[in-house]
All heavy atoms as a GROMACS GRO file, in nm:
protein
  604
    1MET      N    1  -1.783   0.570  -3.570
    1MET     CA    2  -1.890   0.646  -3.512
    1MET      C    3  -2.009   0.658  -3.607
    1MET      O    4  -2.122   0.645  -3.562
    1MET     CB    5  -1.840   0.782  -3.467
    1MET     CG    6  -1.939   0.854  -3.381
    1MET     SD    7  -1.874   0.990  -3.287
    1MET     CE    8  -1.849   1.114  -3.409
    2PRO      N    9  -1.988   0.684  -3.734
    2PRO     CA   10  -2.104   0.690  -3.823
    2PRO      C   11  -2.183   0.560  -3.829
    2PRO      O   12  -2.305   0.562  -3.843
    2PRO     CB   13  -2.044   0.723  -3.960
    2PRO     CG   14  -1.914   0.788  -3.929
    2PRO     CD   15  -1.866   0.722  -3.804
    3ILE      N   16  -2.113   0.448  -3.817
    3ILE     CA   17  -2.183   0.319  -3.818
    3ILE      C   18  -2.271   0.307  -3.694
    3ILE      O   19  -2.386   0.263  -3.702
    3ILE     CB   20  -2.082   0.202  -3.826
    3ILE    CG1   21  -2.010   0.205  -3.961
    3ILE    CG2   22  -2.152   0.068  -3.806
    3ILE    CD1   23  -1.894   0.108  -3.970
    4GLY      N   24  -2.220   0.348  -3.579
    4GLY     CA   25  -2.298   0.346  -3.455
    4GLY      C   26  -2.420   0.436  -3.462
    4GLY      O   27  -2.528   0.401  -3.412
    5ILE      N   28  -2.404   0.554  -3.524
    5ILE     CA   29  -2.518   0.644  -3.541
    5ILE      C   30  -2.623   0.580  -3.631
    5ILE      O   31  -2.743   0.585  -3.603
    5ILE     CB   32  -2.471   0.780  -3.597
    5ILE    CG1   33  -2.386   0.852  -3.493
    5ILE    CG2   34  -2.589   0.866  -3.639
    5ILE    CD1   35  -2.316   0.976  -3.546
    6GLY      N   36  -2.578   0.516  -3.738
    6GLY     CA   37  -2.671   0.448  -3.828
    6GLY      C   38  -2.746   0.336  -3.760
    6GLY      O   39  -2.868   0.320  -3.779
    7VAL      N   40  -2.676   0.257  -3.679
    7VAL     CA   41  -2.741   0.149  -3.606
    7VAL      C   42  -2.842   0.206  -3.507
    7VAL      O   43  -2.954   0.156  -3.493
    7VAL     CB   44  -2.637   0.060  -3.534
    7VAL    CG1   45  -2.703  -0.036  -3.437
    7VAL    CG2   46  -2.552  -0.015  -3.633
    8GLY      N   47  -2.804   0.314  -3.438
    8GLY     CA   48  -2.896   0.377  -3.343
    8GLY      C   49  -3.022   0.428  -3.409
    8GLY      O   50  -3.133   0.412  -3.357
    9ILE      N   51  -3.007   0.490  -3.524
    9ILE     CA   52  -3.125   0.538  -3.599
    9ILE      C   53  -3.209   0.420  -3.645
    9ILE      O   54  -3.333   0.424  -3.639
    9ILE     CB   55  -3.081   0.626  -3.718
    9ILE    CG1   56  -3.022   0.758  -3.667
    9ILE    CG2   57  -3.198   0.652  -3.811
    9ILE    CD1   58  -2.956   0.842  -3.775
   10GLY      N   59  -3.144   0.313  -3.688
   10GLY     CA   60  -3.215   0.196  -3.737
   10GLY      C   61  -3.298   0.125  -3.631
   10GLY      O   62  -3.407   0.076  -3.660
   11ILE      N   63  -3.247   0.118  -3.508
   11ILE     CA   64  -3.321   0.044  -3.404
   11ILE      C   65  -3.406   0.135  -3.317
   11ILE      O   66  -3.474   0.087  -3.226
   11ILE     CB   67  -3.225  -0.038  -3.315
   11ILE    CG1   68  -3.134   0.053  -3.233
   11ILE    CG2   69  -3.147  -0.138  -3.396
   11ILE    CD1   70  -3.060  -0.020  -3.124
   12SER      N   71  -3.406   0.265  -3.340
   12SER     CA   72  -3.480   0.356  -3.254
   12SER      C   73  -3.631   0.332  -3.255
   12SER      O   74  -3.699   0.359  -3.156
   12SER     CB   75  -3.451   0.501  -3.292
   12SER     OG   76  -3.500   0.529  -3.422
   13ASN      N   77  -3.684   0.277  -3.362
   13ASN     CA   78  -3.828   0.251  -3.369
   13ASN      C   79  -3.869   0.126  -3.292
   13ASN      O   80  -3.983   0.117  -3.247
   13ASN     CB   81  -3.872   0.238  -3.515
   13ASN     CG   82  -3.858   0.369  -3.590
   13ASN    OD1   83  -3.866   0.476  -3.531
   13ASN    ND2   84  -3.835   0.360  -3.720
   14VAL      N   85  -3.780   0.029  -3.278
   14VAL     CA   86  -3.815  -0.097  -3.213
   14VAL      C   87  -3.754  -0.110  -3.073
   14VAL      O   88  -3.779  -0.208  -3.004
   14VAL     CB   89  -3.771  -0.218  -3.300
   14VAL    CG1   90  -3.848  -0.221  -3.430
   14VAL    CG2   91  -3.622  -0.216  -3.324
   15TYR      N   92  -3.678  -0.012  -3.030
   15TYR     CA   93  -3.608  -0.019  -2.901
   15TYR      C   94  -3.702   0.022  -2.788
   15TYR      O   95  -3.762   0.129  -2.790
   15TYR     CB   96  -3.486   0.072  -2.904
   15TYR     CG   97  -3.408   0.076  -2.775
   15TYR    CD1   98  -3.331  -0.032  -2.736
   15TYR    CD2   99  -3.411   0.188  -2.692
   15TYR    CE1  100  -3.259  -0.029  -2.618
   15TYR    CE2  101  -3.340   0.192  -2.576
   15TYR     CZ  102  -3.264   0.083  -2.538
   15TYR     OH  103  -3.193   0.087  -2.422
   16ASN      N  104  -3.717  -0.065  -2.689
   16ASN     CA  105  -3.797  -0.035  -2.570
   16ASN      C  106  -3.700  -0.020  -2.453
   16ASN      O  107  -3.645  -0.118  -2.404
   16ASN     CB  108  -3.898  -0.146  -2.543
   16ASN     CG  109  -3.982  -0.119  -2.421
   16ASN    OD1  110  -3.978  -0.011  -2.363
   16ASN    ND2  111  -4.061  -0.218  -2.381
   17GLU      N  112  -3.680   0.102  -2.408
   17GLU     CA  113  -3.577   0.128  -2.305
   17GLU      C  114  -3.613   0.074  -2.168
   17GLU      O  115  -3.528   0.069  -2.080
   17GLU     CB  116  -3.547   0.277  -2.296
   17GLU     CG  117  -3.665   0.362  -2.253
   17GLU     CD  118  -3.634   0.510  -2.256
   17GLU    OE1  119  -3.553   0.552  -2.341
   17GLU    OE2  120  -3.691   0.582  -2.175
   18ASN      N  121  -3.735   0.032  -2.146
   18ASN     CA  122  -3.776  -0.021  -2.015
   18ASN      C  123  -3.784  -0.173  -2.012
   18ASN      O  124  -3.823  -0.230  -1.910
   18ASN     CB  125  -3.911   0.039  -1.975
   18ASN     CG  126  -3.900   0.187  -1.948
   18ASN    OD1  127  -3.799   0.234  -1.897
   18ASN    ND2  128  -4.002   0.262  -1.987
   19SER      N  129  -3.748  -0.240  -2.120
   19SER     CA  130  -3.752  -0.386  -2.119
   19SER      C  131  -3.635  -0.441  -2.038
   19SER      O  132  -3.528  -0.379  -2.029
   19SER     CB  133  -3.747  -0.440  -2.262
   19SER     OG  134  -3.617  -0.425  -2.315
   20PRO      N  135  -3.654  -0.556  -1.975
   20PRO     CA  136  -3.546  -0.614  -1.894
   20PRO      C  137  -3.417  -0.638  -1.973
   20PRO      O  138  -3.308  -0.617  -1.923
   20PRO     CB  139  -3.605  -0.745  -1.843
   20PRO     CG  140  -3.752  -0.727  -1.850
   20PRO     CD  141  -3.776  -0.635  -1.965
   21LYS      N  142  -3.428  -0.683  -2.097
   21LYS     CA  143  -3.309  -0.709  -2.179
   21LYS      C  144  -3.232  -0.580  -2.205
   21LYS      O  145  -3.109  -0.578  -2.198
   21LYS     CB  146  -3.348  -0.774  -2.311
   21LYS     CG  147  -3.388  -0.918  -2.298
   21LYS     CD  148  -3.420  -0.977  -2.434
   21LYS     CE  149  -3.469  -1.119  -2.419
   21LYS     NZ  150  -3.506  -1.180  -2.547
   22ALA      N  151  -3.306  -0.472  -2.235
   22ALA     CA  152  -3.239  -0.344  -2.262
   22ALA      C  153  -3.169  -0.292  -2.137
   22ALA      O  154  -3.058  -0.238  -2.145
   22ALA     CB  155  -3.341  -0.242  -2.312
   23LEU      N  156  -3.230  -0.310  -2.020
   23LEU     CA  157  -3.168  -0.264  -1.896
   23LEU      C  158  -3.042  -0.344  -1.863
   23LEU      O  159  -2.942  -0.288  -1.816
   23LEU     CB  160  -3.269  -0.271  -1.781
   23LEU     CG  161  -3.388  -0.176  -1.792
   23LEU    CD1  162  -3.488  -0.202  -1.681
   23LEU    CD2  163  -3.341  -0.031  -1.789
   24ILE      N  164  -3.046  -0.475  -1.890
   24ILE     CA  165  -2.928  -0.559  -1.866
   24ILE      C  166  -2.814  -0.520  -1.960
   24ILE      O  167  -2.699  -0.505  -1.917
   24ILE     CB  168  -2.964  -0.708  -1.880
   24ILE    CG1  169  -3.052  -0.750  -1.763
   24ILE    CG2  170  -2.839  -0.795  -1.887
   24ILE    CD1  171  -3.112  -0.890  -1.777
   25VAL      N  172  -2.847  -0.502  -2.087
   25VAL     CA  173  -2.744  -0.463  -2.184
   25VAL      C  174  -2.686  -0.326  -2.149
   25VAL      O  175  -2.564  -0.306  -2.153
   25VAL     CB  176  -2.801  -0.464  -2.328
   25VAL    CG1  177  -2.705  -0.400  -2.426
   25VAL    CG2  178  -2.833  -0.606  -2.370
   26GLU      N  179  -2.771  -0.233  -2.111
   26GLU     CA  180  -2.722  -0.100  -2.073
   26GLU      C  181  -2.633  -0.107  -1.950
   26GLU      O  182  -2.528  -0.042  -1.945
   26GLU     CB  183  -2.841  -0.008  -2.046
   26GLU     CG  184  -2.800   0.135  -2.014
   26GLU     CD  185  -2.919   0.225  -1.988
   26GLU    OE1  186  -3.034   0.184  -2.011
   26GLU    OE2  187  -2.895   0.338  -1.944
   27GLY      N  188  -2.672  -0.187  -1.852
   27GLY     CA  189  -2.589  -0.204  -1.733
   27GLY      C  190  -2.454  -0.265  -1.764
   27GLY      O  191  -2.351  -0.222  -1.711
   28LEU      N  192  -2.452  -0.365  -1.850
   28LEU     CA  193  -2.325  -0.428  -1.889
   28LEU      C  194  -2.234  -0.331  -1.964
   28LEU      O  195  -2.113  -0.326  -1.940
   28LEU     CB  196  -2.351  -0.553  -1.974
   28LEU     CG  197  -2.410  -0.673  -1.900
   28LEU    CD1  198  -2.447  -0.783  -1.998
   28LEU    CD2  199  -2.312  -0.724  -1.796
   29LEU      N  200  -2.292  -0.254  -2.054
   29LEU     CA  201  -2.211  -0.157  -2.128
   29LEU      C  202  -2.158  -0.046  -2.038
   29LEU      O  203  -2.042  -0.004  -2.052
   29LEU     CB  204  -2.292  -0.098  -2.244
   29LEU     CG  205  -2.324  -0.196  -2.358
   29LEU    CD1  206  -2.418  -0.131  -2.458
   29LEU    CD2  207  -2.197  -0.243  -2.425
   30LEU      N  208  -2.239   0.000  -1.944
   30LEU     CA  209  -2.192   0.102  -1.849
   30LEU      C  210  -2.082   0.047  -1.759
   30LEU      O  211  -1.984   0.116  -1.728
   30LEU     CB  212  -2.309   0.155  -1.766
   30LEU     CG  213  -2.407   0.245  -1.839
   30LEU    CD1  214  -2.527   0.276  -1.750
   30LEU    CD2  215  -2.340   0.373  -1.884
   31ALA      N  216  -2.096  -0.077  -1.715
   31ALA     CA  217  -1.993  -0.139  -1.632
   31ALA      C  218  -1.863  -0.155  -1.708
   31ALA      O  219  -1.754  -0.130  -1.654
   31ALA     CB  220  -2.042  -0.274  -1.580
   32ALA      N  221  -1.873  -0.195  -1.835
   32ALA     CA  222  -1.752  -0.211  -1.916
   32ALA      C  223  -1.682  -0.077  -1.938
   32ALA      O  224  -1.560  -0.067  -1.926
   32ALA     CB  225  -1.787  -0.275  -2.051
   33SER      N  226  -1.759   0.027  -1.968
   33SER     CA  227  -1.696   0.157  -1.990
   33SER      C  228  -1.637   0.213  -1.860
   33SER      O  229  -1.530   0.274  -1.862
   33SER     CB  230  -1.796   0.256  -2.050
   33SER     OG  231  -1.900   0.284  -1.959
   34GLY      N  232  -1.704   0.189  -1.748
   34GLY     CA  233  -1.648   0.230  -1.619
   34GLY      C  234  -1.519   0.156  -1.588
   34GLY      O  235  -1.423   0.214  -1.537
   35GLY      N  236  -1.516   0.028  -1.619
   35GLY     CA  237  -1.395  -0.051  -1.597
   35GLY      C  238  -1.279  -0.002  -1.681
   35GLY      O  239  -1.165   0.003  -1.634
   36VAL      N  240  -1.307   0.035  -1.805
   36VAL     CA  241  -1.201   0.087  -1.892
   36VAL      C  242  -1.147   0.219  -1.836
   36VAL      O  243  -1.026   0.242  -1.834
   36VAL     CB  244  -1.253   0.105  -2.036
   36VAL    CG1  245  -1.157   0.185  -2.120
   36VAL    CG2  246  -1.277  -0.030  -2.099
   37LEU      N  247  -1.236   0.305  -1.788
   37LEU     CA  248  -1.191   0.433  -1.731
   37LEU      C  249  -1.106   0.412  -1.606
   37LEU      O  250  -1.004   0.479  -1.586
   37LEU     CB  251  -1.311   0.521  -1.699
   37LEU     CG  252  -1.383   0.580  -1.820
   37LEU    CD1  253  -1.510   0.650  -1.776
   37LEU    CD2  254  -1.292   0.676  -1.895
   38ILE      N  255  -1.147   0.320  -1.520
   38ILE     CA  256  -1.069   0.291  -1.398
   38ILE      C  257  -0.932   0.234  -1.435
   38ILE      O  258  -0.829   0.273  -1.379
   38ILE     CB  259  -1.146   0.196  -1.305
   38ILE    CG1  260  -1.267   0.270  -1.246
   38ILE    CG2  261  -1.057   0.142  -1.194
   38ILE    CD1  262  -1.362   0.181  -1.170
   39TYR      N  263  -0.929   0.143  -1.531
   39TYR     CA  264  -0.803   0.084  -1.575
   39TYR      C  265  -0.709   0.193  -1.630
   39TYR      O  266  -0.592   0.198  -1.595
   39TYR     CB  267  -0.828  -0.022  -1.681
   39TYR     CG  268  -0.700  -0.076  -1.741
   39TYR    CD1  269  -0.626  -0.172  -1.674
   39TYR    CD2  270  -0.651  -0.028  -1.863
   39TYR    CE1  271  -0.508  -0.221  -1.727
   39TYR    CE2  272  -0.533  -0.076  -1.916
   39TYR     CZ  273  -0.462  -0.172  -1.848
   39TYR     OH  274  -0.345  -0.218  -1.900
   40MET      N  275  -0.763   0.278  -1.715
   40MET     CA  276  -0.680   0.384  -1.774
   40MET      C  277  -0.626   0.477  -1.665
   40MET      O  278  -0.510   0.517  -1.668
   40MET     CB  279  -0.761   0.465  -1.876
   40MET     CG  280  -0.798   0.388  -2.000
   40MET     SD  281  -0.657   0.339  -2.097
   40MET     CE  282  -0.598   0.496  -2.154
   41ALA      N  283  -0.710   0.512  -1.569
   41ALA     CA  284  -0.667   0.602  -1.463
   41ALA      C  285  -0.560   0.538  -1.375
   41ALA      O  286  -0.458   0.600  -1.345
   41ALA     CB  287  -0.786   0.644  -1.378
   42LEU      N  288  -0.581   0.416  -1.334
   42LEU     CA  289  -0.488   0.353  -1.240
   42LEU      C  290  -0.361   0.303  -1.306
   42LEU      O  291  -0.252   0.323  -1.254
   42LEU     CB  292  -0.558   0.238  -1.167
   42LEU     CG  293  -0.671   0.278  -1.072
   42LEU    CD1  294  -0.734   0.154  -1.011
   42LEU    CD2  295  -0.620   0.370  -0.964
   43VAL      N  296  -0.374   0.236  -1.418
   43VAL     CA  297  -0.258   0.171  -1.477
   43VAL      C  298  -0.178   0.268  -1.565
   43VAL      O  299  -0.056   0.279  -1.551
   43VAL     CB  300  -0.300   0.047  -1.557
   43VAL    CG1  301  -0.184  -0.014  -1.630
   43VAL    CG2  302  -0.362  -0.055  -1.462
   44ASP      N  303  -0.244   0.335  -1.654
   44ASP     CA  304  -0.171   0.418  -1.750
   44ASP      C  305  -0.129   0.554  -1.694
   44ASP      O  306  -0.022   0.604  -1.726
   44ASP     CB  307  -0.255   0.439  -1.876
   44ASP     CG  308  -0.264   0.313  -1.960
   44ASP    OD1  309  -0.181   0.224  -1.938
   44ASP    OD2  310  -0.352   0.306  -2.046
   45LEU      N  311  -0.212   0.615  -1.612
   45LEU     CA  312  -0.181   0.750  -1.564
   45LEU      C  313  -0.109   0.751  -1.429
   45LEU      O  314  -0.003   0.811  -1.414
   45LEU     CB  315  -0.309   0.833  -1.556
   45LEU     CG  316  -0.384   0.850  -1.689
   45LEU    CD1  317  -0.515   0.922  -1.665
   45LEU    CD2  318  -0.299   0.924  -1.789
   46LEU      N  319  -0.166   0.684  -1.330
   46LEU     CA  320  -0.108   0.690  -1.195
   46LEU      C  321   0.019   0.607  -1.181
   46LEU      O  322   0.107   0.644  -1.104
   46LEU     CB  323  -0.210   0.644  -1.093
   46LEU     CG  324  -0.319   0.745  -1.062
   46LEU    CD1  325  -0.419   0.686  -0.965
   46LEU    CD2  326  -0.261   0.872  -1.005
   47ALA      N  327   0.028   0.496  -1.251
   47ALA     CA  328   0.145   0.410  -1.236
   47ALA      C  329   0.273   0.483  -1.275
   47ALA      O  330   0.376   0.468  -1.209
   47ALA     CB  331   0.129   0.283  -1.318
   48THR      N  332   0.267   0.564  -1.379
   48THR     CA  333   0.388   0.636  -1.420
   48THR      C  334   0.429   0.739  -1.314
   48THR      O  335   0.547   0.760  -1.292
   48THR     CB  336   0.367   0.706  -1.555
   48THR    OG1  337   0.254   0.792  -1.547
   48THR    CG2  338   0.345   0.606  -1.665
   49ASP      N  339   0.331   0.799  -1.248
   49ASP     CA  340   0.363   0.895  -1.142
   49ASP      C  341   0.422   0.826  -1.020
   49ASP      O  342   0.518   0.874  -0.960
   49ASP     CB  343   0.239   0.974  -1.101
   49ASP     CG  344   0.193   1.069  -1.210
   49ASP    OD1  345   0.277   1.106  -1.294
   49ASP    OD2  346   0.074   1.105  -1.210
   50PHE      N  347   0.363   0.715  -0.980
   50PHE     CA  348   0.407   0.647  -0.859
   50PHE      C  349   0.535   0.567  -0.879
   50PHE      O  350   0.599   0.529  -0.782
   50PHE     CB  351   0.296   0.556  -0.804
   50PHE     CG  352   0.195   0.631  -0.723
   50PHE    CD1  353   0.084   0.690  -0.783
   50PHE    CD2  354   0.210   0.643  -0.586
   50PHE    CE1  355  -0.009   0.759  -0.708
   50PHE    CE2  356   0.119   0.712  -0.511
   50PHE     CZ  357   0.009   0.771  -0.571
   51MET      N  358   0.575   0.539  -1.002
   51MET     CA  359   0.698   0.464  -1.028
   51MET      C  360   0.816   0.555  -1.062
   51MET      O  361   0.923   0.506  -1.098
   51MET     CB  362   0.676   0.363  -1.140
   51MET     CG  363   0.573   0.256  -1.107
   51MET     SD  364   0.609   0.164  -0.957
   51MET     CE  365   0.750   0.072  -1.008
   52ASP      N  366   0.799   0.684  -1.049
   52ASP     CA  367   0.907   0.778  -1.074
   52ASP      C  368   1.017   0.761  -0.970
   52ASP      O  369   0.991   0.728  -0.854
   52ASP     CB  370   0.849   0.920  -1.069
   52ASP     CG  371   0.950   1.024  -1.113
   52ASP    OD1  372   1.002   1.012  -1.225
   52ASP    OD2  373   0.974   1.118  -1.034
   53THR      N  374   1.142   0.782  -1.008
   53THR     CA  375   1.254   0.762  -0.916
   53THR      C  376   1.248   0.858  -0.798
   53THR      O  377   1.284   0.820  -0.686
   53THR     CB  378   1.389   0.779  -0.990
   53THR    OG1  379   1.391   0.905  -1.054
   53THR    CG2  380   1.407   0.668  -1.092
   54LYS      N  381   1.204   0.980  -0.820
   54LYS     CA  382   1.192   1.076  -0.710
   54LYS      C  383   1.087   1.029  -0.610
   54LYS      O  384   1.105   1.039  -0.489
   54LYS     CB  385   1.155   1.214  -0.764
   54LYS     CG  386   1.156   1.323  -0.657
   54LYS     CD  387   1.082   1.448  -0.700
   54LYS     CE  388   1.168   1.544  -0.776
   54LYS     NZ  389   1.102   1.673  -0.801
   55MET      N  390   0.978   0.973  -0.662
   55MET     CA  391   0.870   0.924  -0.576
   55MET      C  392   0.916   0.802  -0.497
   55MET      O  393   0.888   0.790  -0.378
   55MET     CB  394   0.748   0.890  -0.661
   55MET     CG  395   0.631   0.833  -0.584
   55MET     SD  396   0.540   0.954  -0.489
   55MET     CE  397   0.445   1.029  -0.618
   56LEU      N  398   0.988   0.712  -0.562
   56LEU     CA  399   1.031   0.589  -0.496
   56LEU      C  400   1.137   0.615  -0.389
   56LEU      O  401   1.150   0.536  -0.295
   56LEU     CB  402   1.085   0.490  -0.600
   56LEU     CG  403   0.980   0.431  -0.694
   56LEU    CD1  404   1.047   0.346  -0.801
   56LEU    CD2  405   0.879   0.349  -0.617
   57SER      N  406   1.208   0.723  -0.398
   57SER     CA  407   1.314   0.750  -0.302
   57SER      C  408   1.267   0.828  -0.180
   57SER      O  409   1.341   0.841  -0.083
   57SER     CB  410   1.429   0.826  -0.370
   57SER     OG  411   1.382   0.953  -0.413
   58SER      N  412   1.147   0.879  -0.180
   58SER     CA  413   1.099   0.960  -0.069
   58SER      C  414   0.970   0.902  -0.012
   58SER      O  415   0.865   0.903  -0.077
   58SER     CB  416   1.074   1.104  -0.116
   58SER     OG  417   1.011   1.179  -0.015
   59PHE      N  418   0.977   0.856   0.114
   59PHE     CA  419   0.858   0.802   0.180
   59PHE      C  420   0.755   0.911   0.204
   59PHE      O  421   0.634   0.886   0.192
   59PHE     CB  422   0.896   0.734   0.312
   59PHE     CG  423   0.778   0.677   0.384
   59PHE    CD1  424   0.715   0.563   0.338
   59PHE    CD2  425   0.729   0.738   0.498
   59PHE    CE1  426   0.605   0.511   0.403
   59PHE    CE2  427   0.619   0.688   0.564
   59PHE     CZ  428   0.557   0.573   0.518
   60LYS      N  429   0.799   1.030   0.239
   60LYS     CA  430   0.705   1.141   0.262
   60LYS      C  431   0.627   1.175   0.135
   60LYS      O  432   0.507   1.201   0.139
   60LYS     CB  433   0.779   1.265   0.310
   60LYS     CG  434   0.819   1.264   0.454
   60LYS     CD  435   0.893   1.393   0.485
   60LYS     CE  436   0.852   1.447   0.616
   60LYS     NZ  437   0.922   1.570   0.652
   61LEU      N  438   0.695   1.173   0.022
   61LEU     CA  439   0.630   1.202  -0.105
   61LEU      C  440   0.530   1.092  -0.141
   61LEU      O  441   0.420   1.121  -0.189
   61LEU     CB  442   0.735   1.217  -0.215
   61LEU     CG  443   0.692   1.280  -0.346
   61LEU    CD1  444   0.632   1.418  -0.323
   61LEU    CD2  445   0.810   1.291  -0.440
   62GLN      N  446   0.566   0.967  -0.115
   62GLN     CA  447   0.474   0.856  -0.139
   62GLN      C  448   0.350   0.868  -0.050
   62GLN      O  449   0.237   0.847  -0.095
   62GLN     CB  450   0.542   0.722  -0.110
   62GLN     CG  451   0.644   0.681  -0.212
   62GLN     CD  452   0.711   0.551  -0.174
   62GLN    OE1  453   0.674   0.485  -0.077
   62GLN    NE2  454   0.812   0.512  -0.250
   63LEU      N  455   0.372   0.901   0.077
   63LEU     CA  456   0.262   0.916   0.170
   63LEU      C  457   0.170   1.032   0.130
   63LEU      O  458   0.048   1.018   0.130
   63LEU     CB  459   0.316   0.938   0.312
   63LEU     CG  460   0.217   0.928   0.426
   63LEU    CD1  461   0.160   0.788   0.434
   63LEU    CD2  462   0.286   0.965   0.556
   64GLY      N  463   0.229   1.143   0.091
   64GLY     CA  464   0.150   1.258   0.048
   64GLY      C  465   0.072   1.230  -0.078
   64GLY      O  466  -0.045   1.266  -0.090
   65ALA      N  467   0.134   1.163  -0.174
   65ALA     CA  468   0.066   1.130  -0.299
   65ALA      C  469  -0.047   1.030  -0.275
   65ALA      O  470  -0.155   1.044  -0.332
   65ALA     CB  471   0.166   1.074  -0.400
   66SER      N  472  -0.024   0.933  -0.188
   66SER     CA  473  -0.128   0.836  -0.157
   66SER      C  474  -0.245   0.903  -0.085
   66SER      O  475  -0.362   0.874  -0.113
   66SER     CB  476  -0.072   0.723  -0.072
   66SER     OG  477   0.027   0.654  -0.142
   67PHE      N  478  -0.214   0.993   0.008
   67PHE     CA  479  -0.319   1.064   0.081
   67PHE      C  480  -0.402   1.151  -0.013
   67PHE      O  481  -0.526   1.149  -0.007
   67PHE     CB  482  -0.258   1.151   0.192
   67PHE     CG  483  -0.360   1.235   0.263
   67PHE    CD1  484  -0.449   1.176   0.352
   67PHE    CD2  485  -0.369   1.371   0.239
   67PHE    CE1  486  -0.544   1.254   0.417
   67PHE    CE2  487  -0.463   1.448   0.303
   67PHE     CZ  488  -0.551   1.390   0.392
   68THR      N  489  -0.337   1.225  -0.101
   68THR     CA  490  -0.413   1.310  -0.193
   68THR      C  491  -0.492   1.228  -0.294
   68THR      O  492  -0.601   1.269  -0.335
   68THR     CB  493  -0.321   1.410  -0.265
   68THR    OG1  494  -0.215   1.340  -0.330
   68THR    CG2  495  -0.263   1.512  -0.168
   69LEU      N  496  -0.440   1.110  -0.332
   69LEU     CA  497  -0.515   1.021  -0.420
   69LEU      C  498  -0.643   0.974  -0.352
   69LEU      O  499  -0.752   0.979  -0.409
   69LEU     CB  500  -0.430   0.901  -0.460
   69LEU     CG  501  -0.500   0.792  -0.541
   69LEU    CD1  502  -0.540   0.845  -0.678
   69LEU    CD2  503  -0.411   0.671  -0.554
   70LEU      N  504  -0.631   0.931  -0.225
   70LEU     CA  505  -0.749   0.888  -0.151
   70LEU      C  506  -0.845   1.003  -0.125
   70LEU      O  507  -0.967   0.984  -0.127
   70LEU     CB  508  -0.706   0.822  -0.020
   70LEU     CG  509  -0.633   0.689  -0.036
   70LEU    CD1  510  -0.585   0.638   0.100
   70LEU    CD2  511  -0.721   0.586  -0.102
   71LEU      N  512  -0.793   1.122  -0.102
   71LEU     CA  513  -0.879   1.240  -0.084
   71LEU      C  514  -0.956   1.270  -0.212
   71LEU      O  515  -1.076   1.300  -0.208
   71LEU     CB  516  -0.794   1.360  -0.044
   71LEU     CG  517  -0.868   1.490  -0.016
   71LEU    CD1  518  -0.959   1.473   0.106
   71LEU    CD2  519  -0.769   1.603   0.008
   72GLY      N  520  -0.891   1.259  -0.326
   72GLY     CA  521  -0.959   1.280  -0.453
   72GLY      C  522  -1.066   1.176  -0.479
   72GLY      O  523  -1.175   1.208  -0.528
   73ILE      N  524  -1.037   1.050  -0.444
   73ILE     CA  525  -1.136   0.944  -0.459
   73ILE      C  526  -1.256   0.972  -0.370
   73ILE      O  527  -1.372   0.956  -0.412
   73ILE     CB  528  -1.073   0.807  -0.427
   73ILE    CG1  529  -0.973   0.768  -0.534
   73ILE    CG2  530  -1.179   0.699  -0.412
   73ILE    CD1  531  -0.888   0.647  -0.500
   74ALA      N  532  -1.231   1.016  -0.247
   74ALA     CA  533  -1.341   1.046  -0.155
   74ALA      C  534  -1.426   1.163  -0.206
   74ALA      O  535  -1.549   1.159  -0.199
   74ALA     CB  536  -1.286   1.078  -0.016
   75CYS      N  537  -1.361   1.265  -0.261
   75CYS     CA  538  -1.436   1.379  -0.316
   75CYS      C  539  -1.521   1.337  -0.436
   75CYS      O  540  -1.637   1.380  -0.448
   75CYS     CB  541  -1.340   1.491  -0.356
   75CYS     SG  542  -1.264   1.575  -0.216
   76MET      N  543  -1.467   1.255  -0.522
   76MET     CA  544  -1.544   1.210  -0.638
   76MET      C  545  -1.661   1.121  -0.594
   76MET      O  546  -1.770   1.128  -0.649
   76MET     CB  547  -1.455   1.134  -0.735
   76MET     CG  548  -1.351   1.222  -0.804
   76MET     SD  549  -1.422   1.360  -0.894
   76MET     CE  550  -1.499   1.276  -1.029
   77SER      N  551  -1.641   1.039  -0.489
   77SER     CA  552  -1.749   0.957  -0.438
   77SER      C  553  -1.858   1.044  -0.376
   77SER      O  554  -1.977   1.017  -0.391
   77SER     CB  555  -1.695   0.859  -0.333
   77SER     OG  556  -1.603   0.772  -0.389
   78LEU      N  557  -1.816   1.149  -0.308
   78LEU     CA  558  -1.914   1.242  -0.248
   78LEU      C  559  -1.995   1.311  -0.356
   78LEU      O  560  -2.116   1.327  -0.344
   78LEU     CB  561  -1.840   1.344  -0.162
   78LEU     CG  562  -1.926   1.443  -0.085
   78LEU    CD1  563  -2.014   1.370   0.016
   78LEU    CD2  564  -1.839   1.546  -0.015
   79LEU      N  565  -1.930   1.350  -0.465
   79LEU     CA  566  -2.002   1.411  -0.577
   79LEU      C  567  -2.102   1.314  -0.637
   79LEU      O  568  -2.213   1.352  -0.675
   79LEU     CB  569  -1.904   1.457  -0.685
   79LEU     CG  570  -1.824   1.584  -0.655
   79LEU    CD1  571  -1.722   1.606  -0.765
   79LEU    CD2  572  -1.917   1.703  -0.644
   80THR      N  573  -2.065   1.187  -0.644
   80THR     CA  574  -2.155   1.086  -0.698
   80THR      C  575  -2.277   1.069  -0.608
   80THR      O  576  -2.389   1.060  -0.656
   80THR     CB  577  -2.083   0.952  -0.714
   80THR    OG1  578  -1.970   0.970  -0.798
   80THR    CG2  579  -2.173   0.846  -0.771
   81LEU      N  580  -2.254   1.067  -0.477
   81LEU     CA  581  -2.366   1.053  -0.384
   81LEU      C  582  -2.458   1.173  -0.387
   81LEU      O  583  -2.580   1.159  -0.374
   81LEU     CB  584  -2.313   1.031  -0.241
   81LEU     CG  585  -2.248   0.897  -0.215
   81LEU    CD1  586  -2.187   0.894  -0.075
   81LEU    CD2  587  -2.347   0.784  -0.230
   82MET      N  588  -2.402   1.291  -0.403
   82MET     CA  589  -2.484   1.412  -0.406
   82MET      C  590  -2.566   1.420  -0.534
   82MET      O  591  -2.675   1.479  -0.535
   82MET     CB  592  -2.396   1.536  -0.392
   82MET     CG  593  -2.332   1.546  -0.255
   82MET     SD  594  -2.211   1.678  -0.244
   82MET     CE  595  -2.316   1.820  -0.241
   83GLY      N  596  -2.516   1.362  -0.641
   83GLY     CA  597  -2.588   1.365  -0.768
   83GLY      C  598  -2.697   1.260  -0.779
   83GLY      O  599  -2.784   1.268  -0.863
   84ALA      N  600  -2.693   1.160  -0.692
   84ALA     CA  601  -2.790   1.049  -0.701
   84ALA      C  602  -2.924   1.084  -0.644
   84ALA      O  603  -2.964   1.168  -0.587
   84ALA     CB  604  -2.737   0.926  -0.629
   0.00000   0.00000   0.00000
């Protein structure tokens, strides 16, 4: 982190945030960080919950968990739309 702060201070005088190259780089970095967050949420966190023996043995529990997962996704999408 200190190295990143130093680089940021070093390029702050020559950085033009409205240039096409800067916008492309920012978009790529935001997409990469979003992808990492989605991967962590789906693979590392949810997979352990959905692969539990209690979950696998009950269809009602699987259905309820899937419904609440989709409800949460819809709520987060709604929050994103309201913030835009």
